[in-house]
N, C-alpha and C positions, 0 to 999 in steps of 0.2 A: 807588477810584471804585466807585459802585454798579454791579452787574453789568448792570443794564438799559441802561447807556450804553456798553457795550463794542462796538467796531466789529464789523461782520459782513461775511461774504463775499457775493458775488452769490447771488441766490435760486436754490437748486437743489432744495430739499426743501420740502414743504408743512408748515406749523406750524398746529396748532389752538390758537387763543388762548382765554384765559379772561377774564371780566370783571375779576377781581382784577388780572390782568396789565395790562390797559388802564388801570384806575384808578391803578395804580402808575406807569405812564408819564405820565399826566396830572399826577401829584403831583411829578414830578422838578423840580429847579431848571431854570429856562428854558434856561440855557446848556447844561446836560447833555443836555436833551431835543433841542435843536437840533444838538448835536454828534453824537448818536446818529443822528438822522434824516439828517443830511448824509452820514455814513458809509454808511448804507444806500443813499442815493440815488447816491452816487459808485460804489458797487459794482455798480450795476445800469444806470445811465444816464450819458450825457454830462451832466456837472453844469451846463453852461451852455447847454443846448439846450431850447427850448420848442416844443411842437407847437401849431399854430393850427387851431382849428375855428371855423366860422361857422354860426350857427343862424338859420333862417328859419321864421317861422310861415306854414305853407301853408294853414291853416284856422283863423281866429281867432274866439274867443268862442262862447258858447252851449253850453258843456259842461254836462252834466247832473249832474256830481259836485259835492260840497260842500267840496272841499279848502280849508281855512281861510286859506291863503296866496295863493290863485290869483285873479288878476284876470279870468280867462276863464270862471269859473263863472257859469252863468245864475242861480244862487241868490244872487249878491252884486250889489249895486248899485254898480258901479265906473265906470259911464259908457261901458263898452266895448260896442260894437255887434257883434252876430253878423254875420260875413262869410262869403261863399261861398268855396269852395276856389279857390286860385289855379290858373291854367291852367299847363300843362306848360312852355310857352314862357317865361313869366315866371319860373318857378322856375329854368329852365336859364340864363337870362340873369343872374339873381342869383348862381347858382353860378359862372358863368364870371368874373364880377367879383370874387367872393370868392377864386377861384384866382389871379387876377391880383394881388390884394392880399396874397397869401402864404399863404392857408389851404390846408391839405392834406386836411381833412375837411369835408364839407358835411352839416349836420344839418337835417332837416325835421320840424317839429312840427305836430301837429293837435290842436285842442281837442275831443277825443272821449272818451267812456267807453271806447270801443274802435271800431275801424273796421268799417263795414258793407261787405258784399261789393261793393256798387255803387261804393263809394269806393276800395276797395283796388286796383282796376284802374288808376285814375289815379295812385295813389301808386307802384305798381310801374313804371309808365311813367316817372315822375320819377326813380326810382332808376336805371333803365337809362340814361336820358339824362345824368344827373349823373355816373354811373360812366364813361360814354364820354368825359367831359372829362378823365379821369385823376385824379379826386378819390376819396377814400374816402367812402362813403355811410353815413349814419346816419338813422334815423327814430325819432320818439317819437309813438306813436299811441294810447296807452292800453293797455288789457288786450286780449290776443289770444285769439281762439277757436281750437280745434283746426284745424290745416291752414293757418292764415293765416301763421304764421312760415315755413312751407315755401314759400308763394307769394313772400314777400319774399326768401327765400334764392335762389329760382330767378331772380329779377330781378337778383341780384347784390349784395344788401344786405350791407354789411360789419359794421355795428353796429346794435344796437337799444338805445335808451335807455329804461329803466324804473326810476326811483329808488325806493328803499325809503322815502325821505323822512325817517323817524325810527325810533327803536327800537320794537319791537312793543308794549312796555308803555305807550308814550305815543301810539301811533297813533290810538286812538279819540278823543283830545283834539284831533286835527288834521283827521281825515277820518272820516265815519260811513257814507258811501254805498257803500264797499267795504272789504275787510279787508286786513290785512297779508298774510294767506295768499293772497289774490287776486293780490297783486303777485308773490309767489313762484311762483305757478302760471304766470304769463306768463313770468317769467325761465326757468323750466324748459322751456317751449315754445321759447323762443329758443335755449337751449343745445342742445336736442334737434335743432333744425333746422340746427345748425352755424353759427350767427351769433354774432359776438362780442358780449359784454355790456358795456353802459355803464350803470353803476348807482352812485348815490351818495345824497346826502341834503341836508337843509336844517338849519342850526343857527340859533339865535337866536329860536326860536319859544316861548320861555318854559320850555324843558326844563332839567332839571338836568344837571350834569356827568356824573352816572351814566347818564343817558339818552343823552348824546352818546357816552359810552364804549360803551353798548349798541348804538348805531347802527353805529359802526366795527367792533365785534365781529361783528355780523351780516353786514356786508359782507366782512370779512376771512375769515370762516368759510364763506362760499359756496365750493363746490367744483365747478369751479375758481373762483378769484377773478375779479372783473370785470377786463377788460382796461383799462377806463377808469372812473375814479371822480370824478365831479363833486361838489365840495363847495360848496354854496350858502349864502350869508348871507341871512337873511330880508330881502326888500325889502317894506317896509310900504306896500302899495298901498291908498290910500283906498277904503273900501267893503268891504274884506275883513275877516272877523272877527278875524284875527290882527293886523291893523293897529291895530284898536281896543284889543285886549287888551294889545298890546306897545307902546302909546304912539304909534302912527302918526297917530291922529286925536284921541284923548282927552287926549293930552299926558302920559299916565302911563306908567310902565314905562321900562326902560332898554334900550339896545341891548346886544347881547353884547359883552363886553370884547374888543377886537381881539387881545389876547395869547391869549385863550382860543380864538379862531378860528385863530390861528397854531399853537397847540398841537394843535388838531384836525387840521390839515394834516400836521403832523409825525407824529402817531400813525397817520394813514392811510398815510403813506409807510413807516413802520417795519413796520406789520402787513401791508401789501400792496406788498412791495418791487419787484415787476415790473410793477405797474399804473401807468398814467399817472394822476396826480392832477391834476384840473383845477380852477382857479379859475373859478367860474361866476357865478351871479347875486349881486349885491351888491358886485362888484369895484369898481364906480365909487365906492362909498361908502368903500372901504377906504383910498384914497389911496396914493401911491407908496411911502411908508415901510413900511406894513404889507404891501403886495404884495411888496416886496423881501424882507421876512422870510419870507413864504410861499414864495418861490422858494428861499430858503436852507433852509427846512424840508422841501423836496422836491417842491413843486408844479412840474410840468413840462408843463403844458398850460393853455391859456386859451380861452375863447370870444372871438373876434376879430370886431370890427365894432361899429357904433354902437348896435345894438339886440339884446336877447335876448327873442324872442317879443314881449312887450309892455312890457318894462322897459328902462331905459337901460343903457348900457355905455360904457366909455371909447372915444373915437374912435381910429381907426387911427393917426393921427399921434401921439396921446398915448402909445399903446403902443410905437410905434417909438422915441419919445424915451426912454421908460423903459428899453427894451431896450438902447439905446445907453449910457445911464448905467451900467447894470449889467453891460455886456459880454456880454449874452445874444444868442444867434443862434437862428434858427428852423430846425426840422428835422422831417421827416415822421416818422410813428409808427414806421416800421420802423428808425429810427436808433438805437433803444435797444441797449444792449450785449448783453443776454442773450437773443439770439434763441431763440425756442422756449418762453419762459416767459410 
């Protein structure tokens, strides 16, 4: 058997990966890749446990950035209206309902280039109130200025989400209003403040397999690795540039092959053995069979609830039915086997 498929022990030492190694993983026969990923997963986690997170848009629309996939950019005509920020009471009520439905982490997202100081106070209050419910807290607010991560940490924030989106070499084809380096600067501020990192990307944006490998490489070689890694499939929102380019409106182009998506999940698991790998946007389009393969490949977290910011998501009852079919159970983040990694 190829050495790339040999079982591994629980993650105890850090490995620096190379692009050649990731491309070799992508090239493995599908069964070998799944076997390797499942062994890594079982060495580090309960193989049948899934962590549930719920995501709420606390401020929708009107973002100044030009991210080609995003329905909330003011530069794209998606029919989405700019809305004011939700009040704290509404956010807390939604968080309480999410907890009652089984979520263990509550994520709050705002469509900003980055938070203004006048807005950060309301967000920190939301973090405190949601934390008081016994939920883990996460926010995604765009790029942070010096000192802002510390304010969020003081409020009790557990996780900050800031995705790399795609590999650095492809970044300019997706976003031009900020750089890949700007993203890394925010991640550094989050780490320096002692907040856990939630960082992943999007596939299916017309990138090559080499670019997908490059994205996972950049994530896996962050030091330390992200505690949470959301992998998104592009949702082709009408009015966004990538929807046109990838066939969402013009009728041209093909969706990413679902087996390629599963391979990406498996390689994220192999290269980031102690991270939670989350099925995120696009899960509704995958269907039950592909989702089941993703769980086999090492995904062990999902966004739970009927909506992800502005796009659809499987409803709670559909997820419960799928979990029952697969014999999966829900578990909080701290349920992983290798505490401390």
